[in-house]
TORNUDREN-909389 format. One record per residue (C-alpha): residue in one letter; x, y, z. Coordinates in Angstrom, 3 decimals. Example, Ala and Ser with C-alpha at 12.3 -4.5 7.8 and 13.67 -1.06 7.14 Angstrom:
2
 residuo        X        Y        Z
       A   12.300   -4.500    7.800
       S   13.670   -1.060    7.140
***
This chain:
494
 residuo        X        Y        Z
       X -283.201   69.775   91.501
       X -279.661   68.136   91.904
       X -278.559   67.702   95.390
       X -275.296   69.956   94.598
       X -277.345   72.893   92.865
       X -279.453   72.886   96.017
       X -276.353   72.896   98.295
       X -275.421   76.187   96.411
       X -278.568   78.030   97.331
       X -278.498   76.896  101.113
       X -275.042   78.297  101.438
       X -275.785   81.594   99.325
       X -278.407   82.243  102.320
       X -275.814   81.210  104.523
       X -273.254   84.141  102.969
       X -276.318   86.667  103.092
       X -276.955   86.152  106.663
       X -272.689   86.285  107.794
       X -273.091   89.575  105.394
       X -275.523   91.068  107.865
       X -273.760   89.354  111.109
       X -270.568   91.198  110.081
       X -271.871   94.374  109.077
       X -273.652   94.693  112.497
       X -270.375   93.656  114.173
       X -268.675   96.308  112.328
       X -270.885   98.777  113.106
       X -270.770   97.505  117.153
       X -266.921   98.265  117.281
       X -266.979  101.567  114.993
       X -270.400  103.203  115.200
       X -272.672  102.105  117.758
       X -272.930  104.611  120.836
       X -271.621  102.797  124.078
       X -275.080  103.250  125.660
       X -276.298  100.809  122.841
       X -274.349   97.549  123.971
       X -276.555   95.329  125.922
       X -279.539   95.705  123.713
       X -277.254   94.970  120.620
       X -275.277   92.277  122.372
       X -279.049   90.559  122.819
       X -279.922   91.407  118.951
       X -276.579   90.009  118.018
       X -276.843   86.741  120.227
       X -280.080   85.953  118.671
       X -279.326   86.863  115.181
       X -276.264   84.429  115.790
       X -278.813   81.778  117.000
       X -280.581   82.028  113.243
       X -277.369   82.221  111.427
       X -276.386   79.020  113.403
       X -279.670   77.354  112.932
       X -279.354   77.930  109.024
       X -276.136   76.646  108.628
       X -276.462   73.046  110.746
       X -279.673   72.593  108.332
       X -280.473   69.164  109.042
       X -281.396   69.113  104.776
       X -277.790   70.390  104.453
       X -276.432   66.813  105.749
       X -278.572   65.111  103.762
       X -278.404   66.956  100.623
       X -273.762   66.334  101.186
       X -274.738   62.626  101.127
       X -276.818   62.730   97.663
       X -274.410   65.084   96.379
       X -271.803   62.395   96.376
       X -273.463   59.941   94.140
       X -273.958   63.063   91.477
       X -271.428   63.681   88.618
       X -269.409   66.879   89.323
       X -266.374   68.443   87.864
       X -263.428   69.194   90.041
       X -264.095   72.360   91.126
       X -267.622   71.496   92.339
       X -265.702   68.749   94.060
       X -263.317   70.979   95.933
       X -266.856   73.230   96.493
       X -268.601   69.762   98.179
       X -265.576   68.941  100.132
       X -265.838   72.818  101.851
       X -269.266   72.690  102.376
       X -268.867   69.119  104.117
       X -265.908   70.236  106.444
       X -267.711   73.720  106.908
       X -271.058   71.426  107.919
       X -269.316   69.321  110.502
       X -267.869   72.378  112.235
       X -270.777   73.922  112.555
       X -273.166   71.006  113.282
       X -271.163   69.923  116.182
       X -272.070   72.792  118.871
       X -275.727   73.214  120.455
       X -277.249   76.545  119.812
       X -277.196   77.006  123.364
       X -273.890   77.111  123.430
       X -273.240   79.440  120.879
       X -275.783   81.964  122.087
       X -273.599   81.911  125.329
       X -270.668   82.272  123.572
       X -272.142   85.127  121.710
       X -273.363   87.555  124.462
       X -269.780   86.316  126.655
       X -267.990   88.039  123.688
       X -270.079   91.165  123.216
       X -270.126   91.611  127.237
       X -266.678   91.047  127.587
       X -265.305   92.955  124.321
       X -267.229   96.050  125.442
       X -266.478   96.075  128.618
       X -262.720   95.411  127.980
       X -262.793   98.745  125.751
       X -262.999  100.950  129.255
       X -261.425   98.196  131.372
       X -257.764   97.967  129.696
       X -257.995  101.957  129.277
       X -257.745  101.878  133.260
       X -255.902   98.953  133.589
       X -258.466   97.257  135.126
       X -257.412   93.585  135.318
       X -259.338   92.780  138.406
       X -262.681   93.724  136.515
       X -261.839   92.171  133.616
       X -260.597   88.549  134.845
       X -264.337   87.552  135.619
       X -265.520   88.327  131.928
       X -262.228   86.452  130.832
       X -262.857   83.558  132.807
       X -266.688   83.121  131.281
       X -265.339   83.178  127.592
       X -262.429   80.739  128.671
       X -264.889   78.466  129.857
       X -267.465   78.549  127.160
       X -263.859   77.914  125.056
       X -263.096   74.822  126.838
       X -266.805   73.540  126.438
       X -266.541   73.831  122.765
       X -263.129   72.584  122.542
       X -264.308   69.215  124.688
       X -266.840   69.099  122.266
       X -265.203   69.218  119.314
       X -261.669   67.515  120.580
       X -264.594   64.453  121.259
       X -265.978   64.565  117.685
       X -262.445   65.247  115.866
       X -260.023   62.810  118.239
       X -257.330   66.109  118.300
       X -256.657   67.649  121.387
       X -258.784   70.502  123.075
       X -256.399   73.413  121.658
       X -255.555   71.475  118.401
       X -259.626   71.314  117.655
       X -259.773   75.454  118.150
       X -256.554   75.988  115.990
       X -258.312   73.336  113.115
       X -260.883   76.252  112.850
       X -258.575   78.708  111.664
       X -255.580   76.227  110.175
       X -256.836   73.891  108.793
       X -254.666   70.434  108.825
       X -251.755   72.301  111.131
       X -251.281   71.314  114.708
       X -249.643   72.130  117.839
       X -246.939   69.303  117.325
       X -246.165   70.913  114.155
       X -246.349   74.509  115.687
       X -244.090   73.760  118.649
       X -241.085   72.114  116.040
       X -241.730   75.913  114.290
       X -241.787   78.024  117.260
       X -238.909   76.249  119.175
       X -236.489   76.495  116.299
       X -237.504   80.137  115.890
       X -236.913   80.941  119.717
       X -233.084   79.600  119.072
       X -232.131   82.231  116.820
       X -234.727   85.111  117.321
       X -233.466   86.219  120.442
       X -229.741   86.831  119.297
       X -231.005   88.351  115.968
       X -233.183   91.009  117.822
       X -230.015   91.654  119.558
       X -227.260   91.812  116.949
       X -229.898   94.207  114.731
       X -230.196   96.673  117.537
       X -226.798   97.019  118.246
       X -226.289   97.505  114.354
       X -228.497  100.126  114.754
       X -227.502  101.943  117.485
       X -225.168  103.795  115.301
       X -227.854  104.770  112.757
       X -228.990  108.266  113.429
       X -232.624  109.003  112.576
       X -235.070  111.783  112.865
       X -238.121  111.114  114.487
       X -241.500  112.982  113.557
       X -242.614  115.920  115.666
       X -245.759  117.372  116.225
       X -249.532  116.441  116.011
       X -250.483  114.802  113.079
       X -254.211  115.817  112.399
       X -256.281  112.743  112.160
       X -258.532  113.664  109.448
       X -254.630  113.930  107.423
       X -253.723  110.888  108.770
       X -257.042  109.809  107.339
       X -256.691  111.295  103.949
       X -252.872  110.008  103.539
       X -254.134  106.294  104.853
       X -256.951  106.748  101.632
       X -254.326  107.863   99.317
       X -252.027  105.245  100.089
       X -255.169  102.518   99.899
       X -255.879  103.702   96.247
       X -252.536  103.645   95.116
       X -252.609   99.749   96.732
       X -255.748   99.291   94.392
       X -258.726   99.071   97.361
       X -261.910   99.226   95.514
       X -263.592  102.024   97.541
       X -267.272  100.674   95.430
       X -266.833   97.523   97.852
       X -265.456   99.035  101.224
       X -264.417  101.842  103.266
       X -262.349  102.265  106.140
       X -263.160  103.932  109.561
       X -261.481  104.229  113.288
       X -261.976  101.625  116.290
       X -260.357  100.888  119.110
       X -258.731   98.018  117.467
       X -257.794   97.658  113.712
       X -259.413   94.690  112.166
       X -260.466   93.762  108.512
       X -264.484   92.799  108.276
       X -267.274   92.454  106.185
       X -267.425   90.048  103.189
       X -265.591   90.015   99.771
       X -268.294   92.209   98.462
       X -268.384   95.107  101.173
       X -265.313   94.900  102.612
       X -264.619   97.374  105.883
       X -261.393   97.772  107.490
       X -260.402   99.930  110.585
       X -257.524  101.915  111.582
       X -257.009  103.714  115.274
       X -255.149  106.935  114.912
       X -252.946  108.674  117.377
       X -252.088  112.455  116.764
       X -248.056  112.064  117.817
       X -247.397  109.607  115.946
       X -248.954  108.697  112.058
       X -246.415  105.831  111.325
       X -248.269  103.185  112.899
       X -251.285  104.126  111.312
       X -250.267  104.552  108.441
       X -248.859  100.714  108.066
       X -251.498   99.509  110.139
       X -253.644  100.825  107.254
       X -251.496   98.948  104.681
       X -251.608   95.875  106.741
       X -255.425   95.848  106.774
       X -255.869   96.613  103.052
       X -253.890   93.265  102.374
       X -256.342   91.691  104.195
       X -258.779   93.424  102.065
       X -257.387   92.769   98.903
       X -257.274   89.233   99.278
       X -260.909   89.570  100.280
       X -262.030   91.430   96.887
       X -259.847   89.371   95.206
       X -261.112   85.929   95.452
       X -263.167   84.117   92.746
       X -266.241   86.362   91.921
       X -268.300   83.443   90.375
       X -267.945   81.264   93.550
       X -268.873   84.176   95.973
       X -271.655   83.060   98.616
       X -269.882   79.793   98.603
       X -267.040   77.920  101.395
       X -264.959   77.398   98.628
       X -264.753   80.784   97.922
       X -263.750   81.911  101.429
       X -259.805   82.433  102.290
       X -258.054   79.256  102.811
       X -256.684   79.647  106.036
       X -256.353   82.935  108.602
       X -252.765   81.889  108.103
       X -253.234   82.972  104.076
       X -255.166   85.955  104.871
       X -252.443   87.325  107.843
       X -249.535   86.266  104.844
       X -251.631   88.530  102.966
       X -251.945   91.538  105.116
       X -247.991   91.032  105.992
       X -247.168   90.706  101.865
       X -248.457   93.903  101.598
       X -247.407   95.854  105.359
       X -243.873   93.963  106.042
       X -242.544   92.261  102.570
       X -243.274   95.190  100.630
       X -244.728   98.126  102.463
       X -241.775   98.603  104.307
       X -239.057   98.349  101.569
       X -237.419  100.969  100.327
       X -239.122  100.734   96.985
       X -242.582  100.698   98.503
       X -241.878  103.568  100.740
       X -240.191  105.485   97.707
       X -243.544  105.483   95.664
       X -245.623  106.895   98.667
       X -242.849  109.562  100.192
       X -245.076  112.180   97.919
       X -248.130  111.394   99.701
       X -246.768  111.852  103.034
       X -245.384  115.232  102.597
       X -248.150  116.465  100.946
       X -249.647  115.449  103.533
       X -247.904  117.084  107.028
       X -245.393  119.384  104.768
       X -241.990  119.466  103.642
       X -239.387  118.296  106.327
       X -236.226  116.380  106.936
       X -238.182  113.617  108.876
       X -240.076  113.004  105.817
       X -237.403  112.865  103.473
       X -237.091  108.961  101.754
       X -233.990  108.268  103.603
       X -235.491  108.769  107.263
       X -238.469  106.899  105.998
       X -236.488  103.869  105.327
       X -234.817  104.153  109.336
       X -237.957  104.513  110.618
       X -239.710  101.680  109.410
       X -236.948   99.256  109.922
       X -236.664  100.190  113.458
       X -236.204   97.280  115.783
       X -237.218   97.748  119.307
       X -238.683   95.507  122.111
       X -242.109   96.695  122.198
       X -244.440   96.265  124.884
       X -247.525   96.137  122.111
       X -247.822   93.659  119.850
       X -249.421   95.501  117.221
       X -247.074   98.094  117.229
       X -244.247   95.790  117.309
       X -241.873   95.303  113.912
       X -241.344   92.492  112.257
       X -238.228   91.269  113.733
       X -239.764   91.115  117.208
       X -243.531   90.020  116.691
       X -242.575   86.727  116.429
       X -241.882   86.882  120.379
       X -245.313   88.069  120.719
       X -247.099   85.593  119.125
       X -245.203   82.700  120.518
       X -245.802   83.966  123.716
       X -249.659   84.102  122.639
       X -249.683   80.561  121.503
       X -247.904   79.123  124.394
       X -250.824   80.603  127.224
       X -253.535   80.378  125.142
       X -252.797   76.562  124.441
       X -252.387   75.509  128.150
       X -255.406   77.332  128.901
       X -257.407   74.987  126.857
       X -255.612   72.139  127.781
       X -256.113   72.735  131.499
       X -252.584   73.636  132.269
       X -253.141   76.857  133.882
       X -256.209   79.015  134.857
       X -257.118   82.644  133.294
       X -256.158   83.993  136.742
       X -252.522   82.807  135.904
       X -252.098   85.188  133.061
       X -250.542   88.193  134.154
       X -247.560   86.222  135.848
       X -246.757   83.746  133.017
       X -247.204   87.030  130.595
       X -244.553   88.746  132.644
       X -242.232   85.873  132.999
       X -242.501   85.045  129.136
       X -241.692   88.904  127.887
       X -238.805   89.385  130.339
       X -237.616   86.151  128.529
       X -238.176   86.959  125.197
       X -237.998   90.758  125.006
       X -236.476   91.410  128.344
       X -239.344   93.505  129.343
       X -241.021   93.723  132.976
       X -244.833   94.438  132.556
       X -245.377   93.739  136.405
       X -249.017   95.451  137.331
       X -249.009   96.954  133.541
       X -251.973   95.224  132.105
       X -253.353   97.598  129.643
       X -250.083   96.751  127.600
       X -249.862   93.395  128.793
       X -252.297   90.675  128.611
       X -255.465   92.798  128.076
       X -253.700   94.766  125.037
       X -255.364   92.540  122.560
       X -258.990   92.258  121.197
       X -259.108   88.514  120.779
       X -259.053   86.501  123.590
       X -262.618   88.971  124.614
       X -264.251   87.802  121.401
       X -263.398   83.784  122.024
       X -260.485   83.695  119.482
       X -258.388   81.557  120.875
       X -256.404   79.055  118.545
       X -255.642   82.119  116.295
       X -252.958   84.133  117.493
       X -250.166   81.308  115.514
       X -251.639   82.274  112.043
       X -249.498   86.252  112.631
       X -246.869   84.284  112.501
       X -247.704   81.653  109.912
       X -249.073   84.508  107.777
       X -245.132   86.087  108.105
       X -243.519   82.445  107.008
       X -245.994   82.408  103.923
       X -245.246   85.946  103.273
       X -241.684   85.820  102.975
       X -241.933   82.458  100.971
       X -244.635   84.157   98.198
       X -242.470   87.021   97.866
       X -239.105   85.620   97.529
       X -241.302   83.480   94.800
       X -242.278   86.828   93.168
       X -238.756   88.332   93.094
       X -237.957   84.621   90.951
       X -240.676   85.319   88.323
       X -240.338   89.143   88.127
       X -236.413   90.026   88.308
       X -236.957   93.531   87.967
       X -240.164   93.687   91.047
       X -237.851   96.410   92.931
       X -237.809   99.013   89.961
       X -241.740   98.435   89.285
       X -242.673   99.025   93.019
       X -240.339  102.152   93.185
       X -242.161  103.217   90.402
       X -245.464  103.209   91.980
       X -246.549  100.182   89.319
       X -247.395   97.107   91.633
       X -249.158   95.137   88.667
       X -246.563   92.189   88.713
       X -247.339   91.753   92.221
       X -251.013   91.963   92.429
       X -251.292   89.788   89.362
       X -249.068   87.061   91.202
       X -251.075   87.542   93.982
       X -254.662   86.779   92.074
       X -252.816   84.322   90.092
       X -251.668   81.872   92.892
       X -253.343   82.875   96.082
       X -256.475   85.135   95.290
       X -258.155   83.277   93.001
       X -257.792   79.693   94.288
       X -259.804   80.443   97.579
       X -260.246   77.768   99.052
       X -260.025   75.240   96.426
       X -256.784   73.368   97.528
       X -255.583   72.616  101.274
       X -253.426   75.384  102.678
       X -250.010   73.132  101.502
       X -251.353   72.175   98.374
       X -251.883   76.247   97.665
       X -248.351   76.820   98.652
       X -246.628   74.302   96.710
       X -248.478   75.409   93.420
       X -247.308   78.885   94.418
       X -244.312   78.226   95.666
       X -242.659   74.786   94.743
       X -242.356   73.833   97.968
       X -244.786   73.412  101.704
       X -244.339   75.941  104.460
       X -240.426   76.776  104.666
       X -239.535   78.846  107.613
       X -236.218   79.540  106.279
       X -237.584   82.557  104.131
       X -238.597   84.196  107.242
       X -234.906   83.914  108.885
       X -233.347   84.607  105.340
       X -235.732   88.076  105.031
       X -234.954   89.304  108.417
       X -231.162   88.626  107.630
       X -230.913   90.159  104.642
       X -233.282   93.421  105.187
       X -231.856   94.047  108.698
       X -228.254   92.862  109.028
       X -226.675   92.727  105.188
       X -228.268   96.252  104.457
***
């Protein structure tokens, strides 16, 4: 049997194991009784070791070397390159560290749910310190092999090819114009009155509304489902996508757009090339590109007046006739800019401030410049500088609000703002390709949008590097000017 064909079999097995791991994680977050967490954590740790050992199989290394001498077409060469990248990343870590991290992440994440609700930073800190300690061990190992800085070695897991040096240039530039833009928009909106929806919004009605909008967006319920969790996420695999949302009886606004956001992630997964599923080359190119799809759906399209017009009847059907649900009012609601404490509730203008803050803290953590115990004070200082908010003592709505660090997802946060920039650049290209796109979206026809995304992003998966993918799709490398122009056009010129 040829080496490449044997590699395909190996990676298809790994994909099946990953499928099961992702569904068990989804169940832990959405369905599992809280008293089962200790046993589940141990089971997940053991399964994690099995998956890790399958991914570091020495035979894979030998087959990768042999396959280099085989006659492969361009797609197979790209596939082999991704296999090599994934194998190298996986073989760096010892199984003992993988198991220790799985246990630490499960413990920290599970207890975080209660500790956050109780504003218990003191109880949370020891668990976080263990997660950070293990992350620094991982970073040291990866750094020694790759030659990258400690933080960049983790960043590269989520954003292959991206470096702190580039992020620092991008984010430093954003910090020169974003604070003034935020203030200008807030000042402009002071004279704009709107009606805030009042009353209790039944959770089942909210979920039914979300499902209608998901169907409108083209989510395939034959290959996925939606549920409730403490922190919204999209999980599973392309063939079996799971998304979650959290609901508030007093406010349906955030949950609805959160559903649109996660459906963007899910649509990317469901749109990946079917004939390559199971192989690394068929996976999402990077978390920044993944985030660009959710933000394309939620921000570029979802909060536009055109999209809101298309779903306004669903909202009225769900909650009745009310002036608050009229189109012009919904447009004002979904374009409000406020300095929110909570990242997931933040508008698209202030959102980058939340991400930059976290990037600066986590990079300093991994590079040994600060310790976990320093986080609350640094967080408060940066929130004051960026958004003028004082969070002293408010850990629940401050440094304990996100699930990422509890699960060891360090190096992930930059993907959110990179995704916003990629999304703005992509939507600009869609407009150029389809000059009638606004009318189509208003009429509920998303064919042009989804066809463009499928052809330029989804179908290409990881066949090309991030830079090559964006160049092919938009004609240029990442250009943050599209993001700035989008914010100015939507919030200051309209």
